[in-house]
C-alpha positions as CSV (number, residue, x, y, z in Angstrom):
1,X,-107.7,-80.7,17.0
2,X,-110.5,-79.6,15.1
3,X,-107.9,-77.5,12.8
4,X,-106.3,-80.9,12.2
5,X,-109.7,-82.6,11.1
6,X,-110.1,-79.8,8.7
7,X,-106.9,-79.8,7.1
8,X,-107.2,-83.5,6.6
9,X,-110.8,-83.0,4.9
10,X,-109.3,-80.2,2.6
11,X,-106.4,-82.4,1.7
12,X,-108.7,-85.1,0.7
13,X,-111.0,-82.7,-1.4
14,X,-107.9,-81.3,-3.1
15,X,-106.7,-84.6,-4.0
16,X,-109.9,-85.4,-5.6
17,X,-109.7,-82.1,-7.7
18,X,-106.2,-82.4,-8.6
19,X,-106.1,-86.0,-9.8
20,X,-107.6,-85.3,-13.3
21,X,-107.1,-81.9,-14.2
22,X,-104.3,-80.9,-16.6
23,X,-104.1,-78.3,-19.2
24,X,-103.9,-80.0,-22.9
25,X,-100.4,-78.8,-23.4
26,X,-100.1,-78.2,-27.1
27,X,-101.6,-75.9,-29.7
28,X,-104.4,-77.9,-31.4
29,X,-103.7,-78.6,-35.0
30,X,-106.6,-79.3,-37.4
31,X,-106.0,-81.2,-40.7
32,X,-108.1,-81.2,-43.9
33,X,-108.6,-84.3,-45.8
34,X,-105.7,-85.4,-47.7
35,X,-103.1,-83.3,-45.9
36,X,-99.9,-84.9,-45.3
37,X,-98.8,-85.7,-41.7
38,X,-95.3,-87.0,-40.8
39,X,-94.7,-89.1,-38.0
40,X,-91.4,-88.4,-35.7
41,X,-89.2,-91.1,-33.9
42,X,-87.7,-90.6,-30.4
43,X,-84.9,-92.6,-28.9
44,X,-85.0,-96.5,-28.6
45,X,-85.6,-97.1,-25.0
46,X,-85.6,-100.5,-22.8
47,X,-86.5,-101.1,-19.4
48,X,-83.7,-103.7,-19.2
49,X,-80.7,-101.5,-19.8
50,X,-82.2,-98.0,-19.3
51,X,-79.7,-96.9,-22.0
52,X,-81.4,-95.0,-24.8
53,X,-79.9,-95.2,-28.4
54,X,-80.7,-93.2,-31.6
55,X,-83.4,-94.7,-33.7
56,X,-81.1,-94.7,-36.9
57,X,-78.5,-96.5,-35.1
58,X,-80.5,-99.6,-36.7
59,X,-81.0,-100.1,-40.3
60,X,-84.2,-98.4,-40.5
61,X,-85.5,-96.6,-43.8
62,X,-84.7,-92.9,-43.6
63,X,-86.6,-90.0,-44.9
64,X,-85.9,-88.7,-48.5
65,X,-84.6,-85.3,-47.5
66,X,-82.3,-86.8,-44.9
67,X,-82.6,-87.2,-41.1
68,X,-83.3,-83.8,-39.4
69,X,-83.4,-83.4,-35.6
70,X,-86.4,-81.7,-33.9
71,X,-85.5,-78.8,-31.5
72,X,-85.4,-80.0,-28.1
73,X,-85.6,-78.2,-24.7
74,X,-82.8,-78.8,-21.8
75,X,-85.0,-81.2,-20.2
76,X,-85.5,-83.4,-23.1
77,X,-81.7,-83.4,-23.7
78,X,-81.1,-84.3,-20.1
79,X,-83.5,-87.2,-20.3
80,X,-81.9,-88.6,-23.5
81,X,-84.5,-87.9,-25.8
82,X,-83.6,-87.5,-29.6
83,X,-86.6,-86.6,-31.6
84,X,-85.8,-86.9,-35.3
85,X,-88.0,-86.8,-38.5
86,X,-89.1,-90.2,-40.1
87,X,-90.3,-91.4,-43.4
88,X,-93.7,-92.3,-42.0
89,X,-96.2,-90.1,-44.0
90,X,-100.0,-90.2,-43.2
91,X,-102.6,-88.4,-45.2
92,X,-105.5,-87.4,-43.3
93,X,-108.6,-89.7,-43.9
94,X,-106.8,-91.7,-46.3
95,X,-106.4,-95.5,-45.8
96,X,-103.8,-97.1,-47.5
97,X,-101.0,-99.7,-47.3
98,X,-97.5,-98.4,-48.3
99,X,-94.2,-99.6,-49.2
100,X,-91.5,-97.8,-47.5
101,X,-88.0,-99.1,-48.4
102,X,-85.9,-102.2,-48.6
103,X,-82.4,-102.5,-47.0
104,X,-79.1,-103.5,-48.3
105,X,-77.9,-107.0,-47.4
106,X,-77.5,-107.1,-43.7
107,X,-73.9,-107.0,-42.5
108,X,-72.6,-108.9,-39.6
109,X,-72.4,-105.7,-37.5
110,X,-75.9,-104.7,-38.3
111,X,-77.2,-108.4,-37.6
112,X,-75.4,-108.2,-34.0
113,X,-76.9,-104.8,-33.2
114,X,-80.5,-105.8,-34.3
115,X,-80.3,-109.1,-32.1
116,X,-78.9,-107.4,-29.3
117,X,-81.6,-104.6,-29.2
118,X,-84.3,-107.3,-29.9
119,X,-83.1,-109.6,-26.9
120,X,-82.7,-106.4,-24.7
121,X,-86.5,-105.5,-25.4
122,X,-85.8,-102.1,-27.0
123,X,-89.0,-100.2,-28.0
124,X,-89.4,-97.8,-31.2
125,X,-91.1,-94.7,-29.7
126,X,-92.9,-92.9,-32.5
127,X,-95.0,-89.7,-32.3
128,X,-97.8,-88.1,-34.3
129,X,-99.1,-84.7,-33.8
130,X,-97.3,-84.8,-30.3
131,X,-99.1,-88.1,-29.5
132,X,-97.0,-91.4,-28.4
133,X,-97.8,-94.5,-30.2
134,X,-99.5,-96.7,-28.4
135,X,-100.2,-100.6,-28.5
136,X,-102.2,-103.1,-26.6
137,X,-100.9,-106.5,-25.7
138,X,-102.8,-109.4,-23.9
139,X,-100.9,-111.1,-21.0
140,X,-102.5,-113.7,-19.0
141,X,-105.8,-112.7,-20.4
142,X,-105.5,-109.0,-19.3
143,X,-105.1,-106.3,-21.7
144,X,-101.9,-104.1,-21.1
145,X,-101.3,-100.9,-22.6
146,X,-97.8,-99.8,-24.0
147,X,-96.2,-96.8,-25.5
148,X,-94.0,-97.7,-28.3
149,X,-93.5,-101.0,-30.1
150,X,-90.6,-103.5,-30.1
151,X,-87.7,-103.7,-32.3
152,X,-88.3,-107.5,-32.8
153,X,-89.0,-110.5,-30.7
154,X,-87.5,-113.9,-30.0
155,X,-90.4,-116.8,-29.9
156,X,-90.1,-119.0,-26.9
157,X,-89.5,-122.3,-28.8
158,X,-86.8,-120.8,-31.0
159,X,-83.4,-119.2,-30.9
160,X,-84.0,-116.9,-33.9
161,X,-84.8,-113.4,-33.6
162,X,-87.4,-111.6,-35.9
163,X,-87.7,-108.0,-36.7
164,X,-90.8,-105.9,-36.8
165,X,-91.1,-104.6,-40.3
166,X,-94.7,-104.1,-41.0
167,X,-96.8,-101.7,-38.9
168,X,-100.6,-101.4,-38.7
169,X,-101.4,-97.9,-37.6
170,X,-104.9,-96.5,-36.3
171,X,-105.3,-92.8,-36.3
172,X,-108.4,-91.7,-34.2
173,X,-109.5,-88.3,-35.6
174,X,-112.3,-86.1,-34.3
175,X,-114.1,-83.6,-36.6
176,X,-113.7,-80.2,-35.5
177,X,-115.7,-77.3,-36.4
178,X,-114.8,-73.7,-35.1
179,X,-117.1,-72.5,-32.3
180,X,-115.4,-69.1,-31.2
181,X,-114.3,-71.0,-28.0
182,X,-110.7,-69.9,-27.1
183,X,-108.2,-72.5,-26.5
184,X,-105.1,-71.9,-25.1
185,X,-101.9,-74.2,-25.5
186,X,-98.9,-74.3,-23.7
187,X,-97.0,-77.0,-25.5
188,X,-93.9,-77.6,-27.7
189,X,-95.5,-75.4,-30.4
190,X,-95.6,-72.4,-28.0
191,X,-98.4,-70.3,-26.7
192,X,-101.3,-70.0,-29.1
193,X,-105.0,-69.1,-29.2
194,X,-107.6,-70.3,-31.6
195,X,-110.2,-67.7,-31.6
196,X,-113.5,-66.8,-33.4
197,X,-111.7,-65.3,-36.2
198,X,-110.0,-68.4,-37.1
199,X,-113.2,-70.4,-37.5
200,X,-112.7,-71.4,-41.1
201,X,-109.0,-72.1,-40.9
202,X,-109.4,-74.1,-37.7
203,X,-112.3,-76.5,-39.1
204,X,-111.1,-79.7,-40.0
205,X,-109.9,-82.9,-38.2
206,X,-108.0,-83.1,-35.1
207,X,-105.8,-86.3,-34.2
208,X,-106.9,-87.6,-30.6
209,X,-105.3,-91.2,-30.7
210,X,-102.4,-93.0,-32.3
211,X,-102.4,-96.9,-31.9
212,X,-100.2,-99.6,-33.7
213,X,-100.3,-103.2,-34.1
214,X,-96.5,-104.6,-35.1
215,X,-96.1,-107.4,-37.3
216,X,-93.2,-109.3,-38.8
217,X,-93.8,-110.3,-42.4
218,X,-91.4,-111.9,-45.0
219,X,-91.5,-110.3,-48.4
220,X,-90.0,-111.4,-51.7
221,X,-86.9,-109.1,-52.2
222,X,-87.3,-109.3,-56.1
223,X,-90.7,-108.2,-56.1
224,X,-90.0,-105.3,-53.3
225,X,-87.0,-103.9,-55.2
226,X,-89.1,-102.9,-57.9
227,X,-91.2,-100.5,-56.0
228,X,-90.6,-96.9,-54.8
229,X,-91.1,-95.1,-51.5
230,X,-94.9,-94.6,-50.8
231,X,-96.0,-97.0,-53.6
232,X,-99.3,-98.6,-52.5
233,X,-99.3,-102.4,-52.0
234,X,-102.1,-104.9,-51.3
235,X,-103.1,-105.2,-47.7
236,X,-100.8,-107.5,-45.3
237,X,-102.2,-109.9,-42.8
238,X,-99.9,-110.4,-39.8
239,X,-98.8,-114.1,-40.2
240,X,-98.9,-116.3,-37.2
241,X,-96.4,-119.0,-38.7
242,X,-92.5,-118.2,-38.0
243,X,-91.6,-119.3,-41.6
244,X,-93.7,-116.4,-42.9
245,X,-92.1,-114.0,-40.5
246,X,-88.8,-111.7,-41.2
247,X,-85.9,-113.4,-39.6
248,X,-82.6,-111.4,-38.6
249,X,-79.9,-113.1,-40.2
250,X,-76.8,-112.0,-42.6
251,X,-77.3,-111.4,-46.2
252,X,-81.0,-110.9,-45.7
253,X,-82.8,-107.8,-47.2
254,X,-85.6,-106.5,-45.1
255,X,-88.3,-104.7,-46.4
256,X,-90.3,-102.1,-44.5
257,X,-94.1,-101.3,-45.0
258,X,-97.1,-100.1,-43.0
259,X,-100.5,-99.4,-43.2
260,X,-103.0,-96.8,-41.8
261,X,-106.5,-96.6,-41.1
262,X,-108.3,-93.5,-40.0
263,X,-111.2,-94.0,-37.5
264,X,-113.6,-91.2,-36.3
265,X,-113.5,-90.9,-32.4
266,X,-116.0,-88.9,-29.9
267,X,-112.9,-88.2,-28.0
268,X,-112.3,-84.4,-27.9
269,X,-108.8,-82.8,-28.2
270,X,-108.4,-81.5,-24.7
271,X,-109.2,-85.2,-23.5
272,X,-106.7,-87.1,-25.9
273,X,-104.2,-87.7,-23.1
274,X,-106.6,-89.3,-20.9
275,X,-105.9,-92.8,-22.4
276,X,-102.2,-92.5,-21.6
277,X,-102.8,-91.0,-18.0
278,X,-104.9,-94.2,-16.9
279,X,-102.8,-95.7,-14.1
280,X,-103.3,-99.4,-13.4
281,X,-104.4,-100.3,-9.9
282,X,-105.9,-96.8,-9.2
283,X,-108.2,-98.0,-6.5
284,X,-105.1,-99.7,-4.7
285,X,-103.3,-96.5,-5.3
286,X,-106.1,-94.3,-3.5
287,X,-106.7,-96.5,-0.7
288,X,-102.9,-97.1,0.2
289,X,-102.1,-93.7,0.3
290,X,-105.3,-92.3,2.0
291,X,-104.4,-95.0,4.6
292,X,-100.9,-94.0,5.1
293,X,-102.0,-90.3,5.1
294,X,-104.6,-91.1,7.9
295,X,-102.3,-93.1,10.1
296,X,-99.3,-91.0,10.0
297,X,-101.1,-87.7,10.1
298,X,-102.9,-88.7,13.1
299,X,-100.1,-90.1,14.7
300,X,-98.1,-87.1,14.5
301,X,-100.8,-84.9,15.4
302,X,-101.2,-86.5,18.8
303,X,-97.5,-86.7,19.4
304,X,-97.2,-83.1,18.8
305,X,-100.4,-82.3,21.1
306,X,-99.1,-84.4,23.9
307,X,-95.6,-82.8,23.5
308,X,-97.0,-79.2,23.6
309,X,-98.9,-80.0,26.8
310,X,-95.8,-81.3,28.4
311,X,-93.6,-78.2,27.4
312,X,-96.5,-76.0,28.4
313,X,-96.8,-77.5,31.8
314,X,-93.0,-77.3,32.7
315,X,-93.0,-73.6,31.8
316,X,-96.1,-73.1,33.8
317,X,-94.6,-74.8,36.9
318,X,-91.4,-72.9,36.3
319,X,-92.9,-69.4,36.0
320,X,-95.3,-69.6,39.0
321,X,-92.5,-69.8,41.5
322,X,-90.8,-66.9,42.9
323,X,-87.3,-66.3,42.5
324,X,-85.8,-68.4,45.6
325,X,-88.1,-71.2,44.8
326,X,-87.0,-70.9,41.1
327,X,-83.3,-71.2,42.2
328,X,-84.1,-74.1,44.8
329,X,-86.0,-75.9,41.8
330,X,-83.0,-75.4,39.4
331,X,-80.6,-77.2,41.7
332,X,-83.2,-80.2,42.3
333,X,-84.4,-80.5,38.6
334,X,-82.7,-81.9,35.5
335,X,-83.6,-81.4,32.2
336,X,-83.7,-78.8,29.5
337,X,-83.7,-76.2,32.0
338,X,-80.3,-76.6,33.0
339,X,-78.9,-76.4,29.6
340,X,-79.8,-72.9,29.3
341,X,-76.4,-71.4,29.3
342,X,-75.1,-73.9,26.7
343,X,-78.2,-74.5,24.2
344,X,-77.2,-71.8,21.6
345,X,-73.4,-72.7,21.7
346,X,-71.6,-72.8,18.5
347,X,-72.1,-76.5,16.7
348,X,-69.3,-78.3,15.2
349,X,-68.7,-77.3,11.7
350,X,-71.2,-74.3,11.5
351,X,-70.2,-73.4,8.0
352,X,-71.2,-76.7,6.5
353,X,-74.5,-76.4,8.8
354,X,-75.3,-73.0,7.1
355,X,-74.3,-74.3,3.6
356,X,-76.6,-77.4,3.9
357,X,-79.5,-75.6,5.3
358,X,-79.3,-72.8,2.5
359,X,-79.1,-75.6,-0.1
360,X,-82.1,-77.3,1.4
361,X,-84.3,-74.2,1.4
362,X,-83.4,-74.0,-2.4
363,X,-84.5,-77.7,-3.0
364,X,-87.6,-77.4,-1.2
365,X,-88.7,-74.1,-2.6
366,X,-88.1,-75.8,-6.2
367,X,-89.9,-78.8,-5.1
368,X,-93.0,-77.1,-3.7
369,X,-93.3,-74.6,-6.7
370,X,-93.0,-77.5,-9.1
371,X,-95.3,-79.8,-7.6
372,X,-98.1,-77.0,-7.1
373,X,-97.7,-76.0,-10.8
374,X,-98.1,-79.7,-12.0
375,X,-101.0,-80.3,-9.6
376,X,-102.9,-77.4,-11.2
377,X,-101.9,-78.8,-14.7
378,X,-99.4,-76.6,-16.0
379,X,-97.0,-79.2,-16.5
380,X,-98.6,-81.2,-19.4
381,X,-97.3,-84.5,-20.4
382,X,-97.4,-83.3,-24.0
383,X,-94.7,-80.7,-23.3
384,X,-91.8,-83.1,-23.1
385,X,-88.9,-82.2,-20.8
386,X,-90.8,-79.1,-19.5
387,X,-90.9,-80.5,-15.9
388,X,-87.3,-81.1,-15.7
389,X,-86.4,-77.7,-17.4
390,X,-89.0,-75.8,-15.0
391,X,-87.3,-77.5,-12.1
392,X,-83.7,-76.5,-13.2
393,X,-84.7,-73.0,-13.7
394,X,-86.5,-72.9,-10.6
395,X,-83.4,-74.1,-8.7
396,X,-81.2,-71.5,-10.4
397,X,-83.4,-68.5,-9.6
398,X,-83.7,-69.8,-6.1
399,X,-80.2,-69.5,-5.5
400,X,-81.0,-66.0,-3.8
401,X,-82.9,-67.7,-1.0
402,X,-80.1,-70.1,-0.5
403,X,-77.6,-67.4,-0.1
404,X,-80.0,-65.3,2.2
405,X,-80.6,-68.1,4.6
406,X,-77.1,-69.6,4.6
407,X,-75.6,-66.3,5.5
408,X,-78.1,-65.1,7.9
409,X,-77.8,-68.2,9.9
410,X,-73.9,-67.8,9.7
411,X,-74.5,-64.5,11.2
412,X,-76.7,-65.8,13.9
413,X,-74.2,-68.4,14.9
414,X,-71.1,-66.4,14.8
415,X,-72.4,-63.0,15.6
416,X,-70.6,-61.4,12.8
417,X,-70.9,-61.0,8.8
418,X,-67.2,-61.8,8.4
419,X,-66.7,-64.7,6.0
420,X,-70.2,-64.2,4.3
421,X,-68.6,-64.6,1.1
422,X,-67.2,-68.0,1.5
423,X,-70.4,-69.4,2.8
424,X,-72.3,-67.9,-0.3
425,X,-69.8,-69.4,-2.6
426,X,-70.1,-72.7,-0.8
427,X,-73.8,-72.7,-0.7
428,X,-74.0,-72.0,-4.5
429,X,-71.4,-74.9,-5.2
430,X,-72.2,-77.6,-2.6
431,X,-75.3,-79.6,-4.0
432,X,-74.6,-78.7,-7.8
433,X,-71.0,-79.7,-7.4
434,X,-72.3,-83.0,-6.0
435,X,-74.7,-83.5,-8.8
436,X,-71.9,-82.4,-11.5
437,X,-69.5,-85.2,-10.2
438,X,-72.0,-87.8,-10.1
439,X,-73.3,-87.1,-13.7
440,X,-70.0,-86.7,-15.3
441,X,-69.0,-90.2,-13.9
442,X,-72.1,-91.5,-15.4
443,X,-71.8,-89.6,-18.6
444,X,-68.4,-91.2,-19.4
445,X,-70.2,-94.7,-19.0
446,X,-72.9,-93.4,-21.3
447,X,-70.3,-92.2,-23.5
448,X,-68.7,-95.6,-23.4
449,X,-72.0,-97.3,-24.4
450,X,-72.5,-94.7,-27.3
451,X,-76.0,-93.9,-25.8
452,X,-78.1,-90.8,-26.5
453,X,-78.7,-90.6,-23.0
454,X,-75.1,-88.9,-22.6
455,X,-74.8,-85.3,-22.4
456,X,-73.3,-83.7,-25.2
457,X,-70.3,-81.5,-24.6
458,X,-72.1,-78.5,-25.9
459,X,-74.9,-79.1,-23.2
460,X,-72.2,-79.4,-20.5
461,X,-70.9,-75.9,-21.3
462,X,-74.7,-74.7,-21.1
463,X,-75.2,-76.1,-17.8
464,X,-71.9,-74.5,-16.5
465,X,-73.0,-71.2,-18.0
466,X,-76.3,-71.2,-16.2
467,X,-74.8,-72.3,-13.0
468,X,-72.0,-69.6,-13.1
469,X,-74.0,-66.9,-14.8
470,X,-77.4,-67.3,-12.9
471,X,-77.1,-69.4,-9.8
472,X,-73.7,-68.3,-8.4
473,X,-74.4,-64.4,-8.9
474,X,-77.8,-64.8,-7.3
475,X,-76.6,-66.8,-4.3
476,X,-74.0,-64.3,-3.7
477,X,-76.7,-61.4,-4.1
478,X,-78.7,-63.4,-1.4
479,X,-75.7,-63.6,0.8
480,X,-75.4,-59.9,0.7
481,X,-79.0,-59.4,1.4
482,X,-78.4,-61.8,4.4
483,X,-75.5,-59.6,5.8
484,X,-78.0,-56.5,5.8
485,X,-80.9,-58.4,7.4
486,X,-81.1,-58.2,11.3
487,X,-79.4,-61.2,13.0
488,X,-81.5,-63.5,15.1
489,X,-80.9,-62.4,18.8
490,X,-80.5,-65.5,21.2
491,X,-82.9,-65.2,24.2
492,X,-80.1,-66.4,26.6
493,X,-76.5,-65.6,27.2
494,X,-73.9,-68.7,26.6
495,X,-71.6,-69.6,29.5
496,X,-68.0,-69.5,28.7
497,X,-67.3,-73.1,30.0
498,X,-69.3,-75.6,28.1
499,X,-71.5,-77.9,30.5
500,X,-70.7,-81.8,30.8
501,X,-73.1,-84.0,28.9
502,X,-74.1,-86.9,31.0
503,X,-73.2,-90.5,29.8
504,X,-75.9,-92.3,28.3
505,X,-76.4,-96.0,27.9
506,X,-77.1,-95.8,24.0
507,X,-75.5,-93.7,21.3
508,X,-77.9,-90.7,20.5
509,X,-77.4,-91.1,16.8
510,X,-79.1,-94.4,17.0
511,X,-82.5,-92.5,18.0
512,X,-81.7,-89.9,15.2
513,X,-81.6,-92.5,12.6
514,X,-84.7,-94.3,13.8
515,X,-86.6,-91.0,13.4
516,X,-86.4,-91.2,9.7
517,X,-88.6,-94.2,9.6
518,X,-91.8,-91.8,10.4
519,X,-91.2,-89.5,7.4
520,X,-90.2,-92.3,5.4
521,X,-93.8,-93.9,6.1
522,X,-95.5,-90.7,4.5
523,X,-93.8,-91.0,1.2
524,X,-92.7,-94.8,0.6
525,X,-96.0,-95.6,-1.5
526,X,-95.7,-92.6,-3.6
527,X,-92.0,-93.3,-4.2
528,X,-92.9,-96.7,-5.6
529,X,-95.1,-94.8,-8.2
530,X,-92.5,-92.4,-9.0
531,X,-89.8,-95.1,-9.5
532,X,-92.0,-97.1,-11.6
533,X,-92.7,-94.0,-13.8
534,X,-89.0,-93.1,-14.1
535,X,-87.5,-96.7,-14.7
536,X,-90.5,-98.8,-16.2
537,X,-91.6,-96.0,-18.7
538,X,-95.0,-95.4,-17.2
539,X,-96.7,-92.0,-17.2
540,X,-96.8,-90.3,-13.8
541,X,-99.4,-87.6,-13.4
542,X,-101.1,-87.8,-10.1
543,X,-99.5,-84.7,-8.8
544,X,-102.6,-83.9,-6.6
545,X,-101.6,-87.1,-4.7
546,X,-97.9,-86.0,-4.7
547,X,-98.7,-82.4,-3.2
548,X,-100.6,-83.7,-0.3
549,X,-97.7,-86.3,0.4
550,X,-95.4,-83.5,0.3
551,X,-97.5,-81.2,2.6
552,X,-97.8,-84.1,5.2
553,X,-93.9,-84.7,4.9
554,X,-93.0,-81.3,5.8
555,X,-95.4,-81.6,8.9
556,X,-94.1,-84.7,10.1
557,X,-90.5,-83.9,9.4
558,X,-91.2,-80.7,11.5
559,X,-92.6,-82.8,14.4
560,X,-90.2,-85.5,14.3
561,X,-87.4,-83.1,14.6
562,X,-88.9,-81.1,17.3
563,X,-89.6,-84.1,19.4
564,X,-86.0,-85.5,19.0
565,X,-84.5,-82.1,20.0
566,X,-86.8,-81.8,23.1
567,X,-85.8,-85.4,24.1
568,X,-82.1,-84.7,23.7
569,X,-82.4,-81.2,25.7
570,X,-84.3,-83.4,28.5
571,X,-81.2,-85.5,29.0
572,X,-78.9,-82.4,29.1
573,X,-77.7,-82.9,25.6
574,X,-77.1,-79.3,24.4
575,X,-75.7,-80.5,21.0
576,X,-78.9,-80.5,19.2
577,X,-78.0,-78.5,16.0
578,X,-76.9,-81.5,13.8
579,X,-79.2,-83.9,15.4
580,X,-82.2,-81.7,14.6
581,X,-81.2,-81.7,10.9
582,X,-80.5,-85.4,10.6
583,X,-83.6,-86.5,12.8
584,X,-85.8,-85.7,9.7
585,X,-82.9,-85.8,7.1
586,X,-82.2,-89.3,8.1
587,X,-85.2,-90.4,5.9
588,X,-82.9,-90.2,2.9
589,X,-81.0,-93.2,4.2
590,X,-84.2,-95.3,4.0
591,X,-85.2,-93.7,0.5
592,X,-81.6,-94.9,-0.9
593,X,-82.2,-98.4,0.9
594,X,-85.6,-98.7,-0.7
595,X,-84.1,-97.7,-4.0
596,X,-81.7,-100.7,-3.7
597,X,-84.6,-102.8,-2.5
598,X,-86.6,-101.7,-5.9
599,X,-83.7,-102.4,-8.0
600,X,-83.2,-106.0,-6.5
601,X,-86.9,-107.0,-6.6
602,X,-88.8,-104.8,-8.9
603,X,-86.3,-104.2,-11.7
604,X,-85.4,-107.8,-12.1
605,X,-85.2,-107.4,-15.7
606,X,-82.4,-104.7,-15.5
607,X,-79.4,-106.4,-17.1
608,X,-75.6,-105.6,-16.8
609,X,-73.4,-103.6,-14.3
610,X,-73.8,-100.4,-16.5
611,X,-77.5,-100.2,-15.9
612,X,-77.2,-100.8,-12.3
613,X,-74.5,-98.1,-11.8
614,X,-76.7,-95.6,-13.7
615,X,-79.7,-96.7,-11.5
616,X,-77.8,-96.2,-8.2
617,X,-76.0,-92.9,-9.4
618,X,-79.3,-91.2,-10.2
619,X,-80.7,-92.7,-6.6
620,X,-77.9,-91.2,-5.0
621,X,-78.6,-87.6,-6.4
622,X,-82.3,-88.1,-5.2
623,X,-81.4,-89.2,-1.8
624,X,-79.0,-86.2,-1.4
625,X,-81.5,-84.0,-2.6
626,X,-84.1,-85.3,0.1
627,X,-81.6,-85.3,2.8
628,X,-81.1,-81.6,2.5
629,X,-84.6,-80.8,2.0
630,X,-86.1,-82.8,4.7
631,X,-83.0,-82.1,7.1
632,X,-83.6,-78.2,6.7
633,X,-87.2,-78.4,7.4
634,X,-86.6,-80.2,10.7
635,X,-83.8,-77.8,11.6
636,X,-85.5,-74.5,11.0
637,X,-88.6,-75.8,13.0
638,X,-86.5,-76.9,15.8
639,X,-84.3,-73.7,15.7
640,X,-87.6,-71.7,16.1
641,X,-89.0,-74.1,19.1
642,X,-85.6,-74.0,21.0
643,X,-85.6,-70.2,20.4
644,X,-89.2,-69.8,21.6
645,X,-88.9,-72.3,24.4
646,X,-85.9,-70.3,26.0
647,X,-87.4,-67.1,25.5
648,X,-90.4,-68.1,27.6
649,X,-88.1,-68.9,30.5
650,X,-87.4,-66.0,32.9
651,X,-83.8,-65.8,33.3
652,X,-82.0,-63.4,35.8
């Protein structure tokens, strides 16, 4: 027990350290006074539909040189990001109010699209020096922080819609003077170092904040048509009267303007993301998770200690008897000792079991490595899409572990390497095949909606090339290594005739499904925050917590599966293989049910069947991945336990 207390102490300590630490994430760029800086625009997003659309799908002003897409990584493309250049130009430390453009007369189609995007609460996501624009809104006296600004708004006392056409930007800058300190960046601009030799070049102003106040202003079209892009105009005050705001209707011409104010800030460049990473209700987050961790950790620890004492007592009593007494005791006793000749009998569908365990090892390895790197700050939010990109490549290269584990387990069950190629191929295609089928169905839905969230055909070929050129060969290589590894030898022989399993009052699968509630209890609070970050557009960056929850989940899954296996063996049920897998893997059922609960009660704003199908499709992929990972943890621990238990019994 002291070891458990120490482990829990270090877990709390680690959570304190990891909660606030991250690498800045992008190469620091300093600007001189008057230097031009252009903002970029990302896809329009909405928490109501979860369907991203291109910024230029609406009649917004376009840059003089035309629209140019920024280079995007694999993760950004899969998340539906589409980052383009924009005409919004800022000149460092120059406060000005600028005319941008005036549209042509709005057509019926453009009006319909603007109204639909406005009523679906679509947000414009703008980026300056790799920082998303932030706005503050007051609701019920509480200031709420948002990223992005709305396309438009619909007043409560009106059926008309109004477009946001004037933006008041505040750019927070920090004056930087080269100090000889080396700064290493890991962001989208690549690795870089600012050293002492770059002092003069690096001196200047760095952008540490980007805020906006959106307005709707009605301009006189005759006056605005005489202006050119970037002409200075008089400062504009946001009107509170609707008749002075720009309505969305046919034959209207909309003028777009903006003003910018540069404000000096004491915030330094490495800390500029702190404003985005503040989580609402942090104290509730802390105490809820720590309470959950304590209850489940000590409950699992107590169950495990009692269980060890029970098994050890049985073994001690059994081994202290002489041979005659053992024979007599075997006749009188029931329980796990009676299934000694059947406990390692081949399970049903052994190939499927090997494949699922192999894929579970691959997913677990990917999750552990990703979360460890993220907890130590190597997955900065400034590096958009890097978390997903890293997970994909980790999964691809861990195919070698999946092939090795699947084939070695196959050899152990069958006693021969025959058929290892088929097992390796199945391990390489099982989980990716499920994901591919679900994503293809969802992609057809996104294509039909003309959303930027749809995966381009070119990216499909890239993903297939990565799958068949990296993952499949590595899985086959891992399978080959599995044939060369020494097979695990069973400690007891298996009888030719299977032992009859006594009838039970209730089905054993009921107990297996119920066992998933304990692992679910360790992660459901963290699951809420993760779902909120994915579907409500919030930043998730408490990977220190997530790492603790993951470690605790591994421990609880192992203990629950071992306890259930022991209970089945005690009632002379030697078919423990699949039950050990699903005892911990059944947590996925509760995760999926919780996802449905979250959809019904927390995503009430989500509108339309398309959005619901997308949500459920992604939730299904998540649940399958969790089932394979947790089931594998439980199965491997149970296999080790059964092997250890029966190797400790003296059999003549």
